[in-house]
C-alpha positions in Angstrom: 131.4 -37.5 -138.7 133.8 -36.5 -140.9 135.6 -35.8 -138.3 135.2 -39.3 -136.6 136.4 -41.0 -140.0 139.8 -38.4 -140.0 140.4 -39.6 -136.5 139.8 -43.1 -137.2 142.2 -43.2 -140.2 145.0 -41.1 -138.2 145.0 -44.2 -135.9 145.3 -46.3 -138.8 148.2 -45.1 -139.7 150.2 -44.9 -136.0 149.2 -48.8 -136.4 150.6 -49.4 -139.5 154.0 -47.2 -139.0 154.4 -49.3 -136.3 153.8 -52.6 -137.5 156.4 -51.6 -140.2 159.1 -50.1 -137.4 158.9 -53.0 -135.5 158.1 -56.0 -138.3 160.0 -54.3 -141.4 163.4 -56.9 -141.9 166.2 -54.8 -142.8 170.3 -55.8 -144.2 173.3 -53.8 -142.7 176.7 -54.4 -144.4 180.3 -53.7 -143.3 183.0 -53.9 -144.8 186.0 -55.0 -142.6 189.9 -54.7 -143.6 192.5 -55.6 -141.6 196.6 -56.5 -142.3 196.2 -59.5 -139.7 193.4 -61.7 -141.4 194.9 -65.0 -143.0 194.4 -64.5 -146.8 192.6 -67.7 -147.0 189.6 -65.7 -145.0 189.5 -62.6 -147.6 185.4 -62.7 -148.1 184.2 -64.5 -146.3 181.4 -63.1 -144.7 179.3 -62.9 -141.9 175.8 -62.8 -140.5 174.7 -61.6 -137.1 171.3 -62.2 -135.4 170.9 -60.6 -132.3 167.7 -60.0 -129.4 165.1 -61.6 -131.6 163.6 -61.3 -128.1 160.2 -64.0 -128.8 159.1 -61.9 -132.0 158.1 -63.3 -135.4 158.5 -62.6 -138.6 156.7 -64.7 -141.0 155.4 -68.4 -140.6 157.8 -70.3 -138.2 160.7 -66.8 -138.6 160.3 -67.7 -142.6 160.6 -64.6 -143.4 163.7 -64.3 -141.1 165.4 -67.4 -142.3 165.1 -65.7 -146.0 167.3 -62.7 -145.2 169.7 -64.7 -144.2 169.7 -67.1 -146.6 170.0 -64.5 -148.7 173.1 -62.8 -147.4 174.7 -65.9 -148.6 176.7 -66.6 -145.2 179.6 -68.1 -144.4 179.1 -68.2 -140.6 176.2 -66.9 -138.4 176.6 -65.4 -135.3 173.8 -65.1 -132.3 174.8 -62.8 -129.8 171.8 -63.2 -127.5 168.0 -62.7 -126.2 167.5 -65.1 -128.5 164.3 -64.8 -126.1 162.2 -62.3 -123.8 161.8 -62.9 -119.9 158.7 -60.9 -119.6 157.7 -63.4 -122.5 159.5 -66.1 -122.6 158.4 -68.4 -125.7 161.7 -70.4 -127.4 159.7 -72.1 -129.7 159.6 -69.1 -131.9 163.6 -69.0 -131.9 164.3 -72.9 -132.1 162.2 -72.1 -135.4 164.3 -69.2 -135.9 167.9 -71.4 -135.6 166.6 -74.8 -137.4 166.6 -72.7 -140.3 169.6 -70.9 -139.4 172.1 -74.2 -139.0 170.5 -75.4 -143.0 172.6 -72.6 -144.1 176.0 -71.8 -142.3 177.8 -72.7 -139.4 175.8 -71.2 -136.5 178.2 -70.5 -133.2 176.1 -68.4 -129.8 176.4 -66.9 -126.7 173.6 -66.0 -123.6 172.3 -62.3 -123.1 170.8 -61.1 -120.1 167.0 -62.7 -120.8 168.7 -66.2 -120.7 170.2 -65.5 -117.7 167.3 -63.7 -115.8 164.9 -66.3 -116.9 167.1 -69.1 -115.1 166.0 -71.2 -118.1 170.3 -70.6 -119.4 170.2 -75.0 -119.4 167.4 -76.0 -121.5 168.1 -73.4 -123.7 171.2 -73.9 -124.6 171.0 -78.0 -124.8 168.5 -76.9 -127.0 170.0 -74.5 -129.5 173.0 -78.1 -129.4 171.2 -80.5 -130.4 170.4 -78.1 -133.2 174.3 -77.9 -134.0 174.2 -74.4 -133.0 177.9 -73.4 -131.7 177.0 -72.8 -127.8 180.0 -70.9 -127.0 180.3 -70.3 -123.1 183.8 -68.6 -122.0 185.7 -70.8 -124.7 186.9 -70.5 -128.3 186.7 -72.3 -131.0 188.9 -72.6 -134.2 187.4 -71.9 -138.0 189.2 -72.7 -140.6 189.2 -72.5 -144.0 192.3 -73.8 -146.4 194.8 -74.9 -144.2 194.4 -71.5 -142.4 192.4 -70.6 -139.4 190.5 -67.9 -136.7 189.1 -68.0 -133.3 185.4 -67.4 -132.5 185.5 -66.4 -129.0 182.3 -66.8 -126.9 181.7 -64.8 -123.4 178.2 -65.2 -121.0 176.2 -62.6 -120.5 177.7 -60.5 -117.0 174.1 -61.0 -115.6 175.7 -65.2 -114.6 178.2 -63.6 -111.9 181.7 -63.7 -113.3 183.1 -60.6 -115.2 183.7 -59.4 -118.2 187.9 -59.8 -118.0 187.1 -63.2 -115.8 185.4 -65.0 -118.8 187.9 -63.1 -121.2 191.0 -65.0 -119.4 188.8 -68.0 -119.2 187.9 -67.9 -123.0 191.4 -67.1 -123.6 193.4 -69.6 -121.9 195.4 -70.9 -124.5 195.5 -69.0 -127.6 198.0 -66.4 -129.0 198.0 -62.6 -129.2 198.9 -63.1 -132.8 196.2 -65.3 -133.7 193.2 -63.1 -135.2 190.0 -63.1 -132.9 186.3 -62.9 -133.5 184.8 -62.2 -130.4 181.2 -62.8 -130.1 179.7 -60.7 -126.6 176.1 -59.4 -125.5 177.3 -56.2 -124.2 179.0 -53.1 -126.2 179.6 -51.2 -123.8 182.6 -53.2 -122.7 184.4 -52.4 -125.3 187.0 -51.4 -124.4 188.1 -54.4 -122.5 187.7 -56.3 -125.1 190.2 -54.3 -127.4 192.9 -55.0 -124.6 193.0 -58.6 -124.9 193.7 -58.3 -129.3 190.3 -58.4 -130.0 190.2 -58.4 -133.5 186.3 -57.7 -134.4 183.9 -58.3 -130.9 179.9 -58.3 -132.2 177.2 -57.6 -129.8 173.5 -56.4 -129.4 171.7 -55.9 -126.3 171.3 -51.9 -126.9 167.7 -52.3 -128.8 169.6 -49.4 -131.7 168.2 -47.1 -129.1 164.9 -48.6 -129.8 163.6 -44.8 -130.3 165.7 -43.2 -132.9 165.9 -39.7 -133.1 167.2 -37.7 -137.1 170.3 -37.0 -135.6 170.9 -37.7 -132.7 170.6 -41.4 -132.5 169.5 -43.9 -130.0 166.9 -42.7 -127.4 167.6 -45.1 -124.8 169.2 -48.8 -123.7 170.4 -50.9 -121.4 174.0 -51.0 -119.9 174.0 -46.9 -121.0 170.5 -45.2 -120.4 169.2 -41.9 -122.0 171.3 -40.9 -125.1 173.5 -43.5 -125.1 176.4 -43.5 -127.0 176.6 -47.1 -128.2 173.8 -48.3 -129.6 174.9 -49.6 -133.6 177.4 -49.5 -136.8 181.2 -49.5 -136.4 182.6 -48.3 -133.7 187.2 -48.4 -133.9 188.8 -49.0 -130.7 192.3 -49.1 -131.2 193.2 -52.0 -133.0 189.7 -53.0 -132.7 186.8 -53.0 -134.6 183.6 -53.4 -132.6 180.2 -54.3 -134.6 177.0 -53.2 -133.0 173.7 -54.5 -134.0 170.3 -52.5 -133.9 168.7 -56.7 -132.8 164.8 -58.0 -134.4 162.9 -57.4 -131.8 162.1 -55.4 -127.9 161.2 -56.0 -124.2 159.5 -53.4 -122.0 159.2 -50.7 -125.1 156.4 -52.9 -127.5 157.8 -50.2 -130.7 160.2 -49.4 -132.3 160.9 -46.2 -133.5 162.7 -45.3 -136.8 164.2 -48.0 -135.8 164.4 -51.1 -137.6 164.5 -55.4 -137.6 167.9 -55.4 -138.5 170.2 -58.3 -139.2 174.0 -57.4 -139.6 176.4 -58.6 -142.0 180.1 -57.9 -142.2 182.1 -59.0 -145.1 185.8 -59.3 -143.7 189.1 -58.6 -146.3 192.5 -59.3 -146.0 194.6 -56.1 -147.3 
């Protein structure tokens, strides 16, 4: 009887541990300095939300919305995979985004799952109706006190166009000297982003490596395989800073380990 009880307690603890690893939302903050950043944008706060994959955080995503609100963003970046191709359910994502647009301007680019589910028009239409700025290989100015930075967004390359060609289109009328923030789902193309005079790039896709091992990092990531190099945090590439979100949800593997779902806050500073 005692053996059975120990087994039951052990199983309960495992379940609790898995729930915590998949539902405990955390906020990770990075401060990025740049001489190129216009003075008006000193202190600007950007919240990055990535790879929701139809995960839920409270009733109608209220815990997630509150977490974003508490970060006091000036802009919110959605860097793809707001849905999951294996269990497509746009409604949960719509609840989250509907809350986000009440907080700050929202910008969105597709991930590979939006492309794979073949419902890109439906997803973009629903987000546009909510007031989201959908960036499809394009650029929008963000103005503050008479100064401007550029917010650039490209589709996921699964759509059939290579990354450089998409950037060529997005940056067609942009000067090299303007300060540029890029939303691009995949971090593994960061060298290409840097070559195109991007100042800060925001990506997800890697899910933090799914299982994070102490002293090692992520175990596996799409597009990078086992022991991937780019799964979380910031990376300097020439003059550019790459910001990689661990994301919020899961796809084929339903469990995260030592890899809490996160929203990312980037605070910009002019020096």
